[in-house]
N, C-alpha and C positions, 0 to 999 in steps of 0.2 A: 209736542215738540220739546226736545231736551236741549237746553242751552247752558254753556259754560262761560263764566267770566274769569278772565286771567289778567289781573292788574299788576302793575309794578313800574318801577322807574325805567327798566330796560335800558340801563345807562352804562355800557351798551348791551343790546340784546346778544345773548351768546348761545352756544350749542345746547346747553343744559335746559335753557328756557324752551327750546324747540322740542327737545326730547320729552320734557315734562308735558308739553301740550299734546304730543302724540299719544302719550300714555293716558292722559285724561280723556281724550276723544274716544280711545278704544275702551277704557275701563268703564266709562260712564255712558257709553253709547250716544255721544253728543251729535246732534244734527248741526250745531253751530257753536263755535268757540270764539268769543269776542276777546281780542287782545286789547288791553286798555292801558296805554302809557300814561303815567301820572303827570300832573302838572308840576313843574319845577320853576320857582320864581326866578325871573331873569337875573336878579342881583346875586343869586346863588351859583350861577353858571361859572364865571371866572375862568374858563378855559379847560378845566378838567372834566366838565360835564357838557352834554350836548343839549341844544334847545329842543323843545317839544316836536317841532316839525321834522327835525333831523332824526330824532328817535323813532317817530312814527314811520318815517321813510325806511329806516333800517329794519324795523319790525316787518314791514311789508315784504322786504327782501328775504328776511330770515324765515318767515312763516309761509312763504309762497308754495312750499311743497305740501302743505296740509290743506286739503280742499275745504274742510269745515272751518278753517281759521279766517277771521275777518278783523282787520285792525280798525278799531273804533276810536275816534278822537273826542269822545264825550268829556273826559276829564280835562283834556288839554284845552278844549273850547270854553269850559267853565272858567278857566283862568284863576282858580282859587285852590286852596289846600284840598287835596283829594281825600275826602272822608268816605270810607266804604259804605256807610249806611245810606249816603246820598246816591251813590252809584247803584247800589242794589235796588233802592226804591225806584230809581229811574227805569231800570230794566224790568222791574215787576210791573210798572205802569205800562211800559211799552209792549210787554208780552204777558198779559194777564193770565192766559191759559197755559203758559209754558211751565215746565219743570226746570228751575234754574239752579245751577250749582256754582258756588263761588269758591275758586281754588285758593287754598292757603297752604303755606309751608309749615313745617313742624314748629319753627320759631315763632311764626305768626300765630299759630294755634295756642302755643304756650301763653302768649301775651294777650290773647283775645279778650279776656275780661277787662283789660285796661283800654280797649278801643273805645272810640266815641260811639255811644248808643249800640252796644252789641246786641241787645235784645231786639232792636228793630231789624238788624241784619238777619238773625236766625228766624224771624217771623216772615221774612220776605223771600229768603233763598235757603238752600241747603248747603252747608259748608262741606267742601270736598278737600280732605287733608292729604297732602302729598309730602312724604318725608322719607329720608334714608334710614333714620333710626326708628324702626317700626315700633319698638317697645315704647319709646317716648311718645310717639304720635298717638298710640292707643291710650296711654295714660292721660294725655291732654284732652283727647276726644271724650273720655269718660267724665273728666271734670267739666267740660263744656256742656255735656248732656245733663249732668247733675245741676248745673247752675241755671240752664235755660230750657231744659226739657226737650231739646232737639239733639239727636245724635249726629255728628258729622259722618259723612261717608269716607272711607279710606281708599285712596288711590295708590296702588303699588308703584313705587318709583325707586329705582336703584341707580340713580345717576351719580356722577362725580361731583366733588365739591369744588366749584369754580368760583373764584373771587372776582367780582366786578371791579373792585378797587385795584387789585393787581393788574387786571387787564388795562385799566386806565393808565397806570404807571407804565406798563409795557408799551402802550400806544404813544405815550408822551415821549418815550425814548426811541421811537422808531422801530420797535420790535414787532414781530408778527405773532400775536397771542394764539396759542394752540386752541383756545376755547372759542375762537371766532370762525364763523363760516367765511370762506374765501371771498364771496361776493359782498358780504357785509364789510369785511376788511378793506376791500377795494373801494367801496363807497366812502368809508371813513377817511381813507387816505386822499381820495379825490376831493373831498370837501374840507380837508385839513382839520378834522375834528380831534379832540382829546390831546392836543399838543399846543405848544407855543412856538412861534416862528424863530425865537432865539435859541431854542434847545438844540436843534440839529447842528447849526454852525458852531455853537459852543462845544458840543461833544466832539466835533471834528478837530478841535485843537488838542484833544487828549489822546493818550495812548489807549489801546484797547482795554488793558487791565484797569486803567483809571476810569474809563467809561463804565465798566461793570461795577466798579466801586461806587460811582455816582448813582447808578441804578439801584444798587442795594441800599444806599443811603436814603434814597427817595422812598423805597419800600418800607424802610424802618420809620421814616418820618410820618408817612400817611397812616401807619398803624396807630399812632398816638395823636394825630392832628385833631380828629374829632373830639377826643377826650379833652384836649386843651383849648378847644374853640378856635382852632387855626384853620384857615382855608386850605383845602386839599390842593387846589391849583397853585397857590403861592408856595406851599411846601414843596411840591414837585418842581416848580420852576427854580426855587432857590437851591435845592439839592442838585438839580441838573447842571446848574451854572457854578456851583460853589468852587470847583477846582479848574475852571476854564483858564485861569492864568498860570497854572502849574508849570507848563512847558513853554511859555511864551517869553522870549528874550526881551530884555529891557530895550534893546535896539529895534524891536519890531514896530512897524507902522501902527499896529493896534495900540501901542502904548505911547504914541506921539503926544507930548504934552503932559505925560504922567511924571510926577515927582514923588519918589519914595519918602515916606515919613522917616525922620531921623531915628537911628538906633534900632531899626527893625532887624531881628535875626533872619538869616537867609531862609530857614524853613517856614517862617511866618509871612514872608513877603508876598507869596502868591495870593493871600487873601485880599490884599490891597490891589494887586494887579488884576485879579479876577473881578472885583467890584468895578474897577475903572473900565475894563473891557465890556462888562455887562451893560454899563450905562452908556459909554461912548461909541462902542462898536455895534451893540445889539439893541440899543434903544430902550433898555429897561428904565422906567421912571419911578417904579414903586420903591419908596425910600426904605421900607422895612425889608423888602427882598434884597436890596443893595446892601443894607447893613448886615443882614444875615450872612451874605457872602463875605463882606469886608472884615467880619470878626469871627468867622467860623472856626479858626484855629486858636486864636488868643482869648476869645471872649472879651467882654468889656462890662463896665458898670452900666446898669440901666438897660440891659438887653431886652428886646421884645420877646414875647413867647416864641415867635417864629425863629428869632436868632438863637435862642436857647435850644430849640428843637433841632436845628440844623447842626449846631456844634455837637450835641449829644449823639444824634443819629450818625454823624460822621465817625464818631469814635466807637460805636457799639454795633454797627451794621453787621450782618451775619458772616461776612468774610473776615472779620477781625478775630484773631485767635491768640492774642497776647495774654499772659497771666493776669488773672483777676477781671477779665472782660465780663465774665459772668456776673460778678458783683456789680459792675456798672450797669448791666442790663436789669438786674434786680432793682437797683436804685431807681432807674427810669420807670420800671413797672409801678413803683410806689408813687412817684410824682415826678414831674418834669424838673422841679427845683432840686429834688434829691439827686436826680440823675446829673444835673448840671454841676452841683457841688462835687459829686463823686468823680466826674470826668475831669474837672479842672484840678482837683486835688491829686488825682493819679498822674495827670500830665506834668504838674509841677514836681511831684515826687520823682518821676522818671528822669527829669532833667537834672535835678539835684543829685540823684544817685550817680549820674555820669559827669557831674561837675560841669554842666553846661549852664551858662547864665540864663536866668529866667526873665522873660519879657515882662517888664513891670505891669503892663496892661493886664496880663493874666493874674498876677498877684492881687491886683485891685479887684478884678472880676470875682475871684474866689472869696475875698473878704465880703464883697457886696452880696454874693450868692448865699453865703452862710447866714448873713443877716436876714435874708428872705425866710430861711427855715426857722429862725428864732422869732 
């Protein structure tokens, strides 16, 4: 009996996962392919990720067209960090006479020597490497063979590069990601996964071009969120709501009880109205998310990492094309604090060039941010 093990977060499962599975079944002559959603700790979900039961359910929908595929909840039921050596040992014990293949991508094969107990994995199963960059895969396979004495099997795979992160942002903004099967998308929407109930009504307050700006801001923010130790879900939520006050009149019922701070320039006011609406109309209670909205234009002293990220992402998202935006993006690539200093400095310089008064909060924020670099 020939068995394949295909593990991953599947968060969410997309068309390339299915395509890879079909290729593996065909290339390896598998009698059965076990789909193994990994465990994700509940405290890491926070809205942009789905719980284990939901991910398993989506996998059953996605892989139902592959007769050999079986969704197995072994890693989910363990309820702990999913180490591959444990999973491989489990299936070796379960099927002692079977030939077992463990599917890995090119990036996984490259980092295989850093995995927990890699020698135990290659002693119990055969690695099956699936990758688009065939030359890289072959090089990684030769290194694994040299280190552990077992050569991975190569599975031809020429799929597209689909980003699960981008799909999660698209879902949060109510879009229909091209990488998702229609039935999977319908189930996601039916269960309200990968979004926050405040996002749709907040975006409804914006013009279409502003909604697209907020979407691009979120895409930029999640690109750096992990590097900065920032929750993807909080980054998406703050970016989705950061401009929700942009077009809301002060006479709107949404702003009943709102008192503008003194001396706020008109272009800055929407950060305060947005935070007020987010809290009082949409029920946002997360103080860091509210502050990220409240100061995303001006900045302030003592900003949180989330606040810094939203301000910078707002200025450098891919739709921005003003002079020197490339320099601001390069600064962000170096570090979040460098990006913050560059963005605040450019903003203040822009205002002074046009003899527009600078909001004092921005000046103090820039002084504080420069101190972080020093």
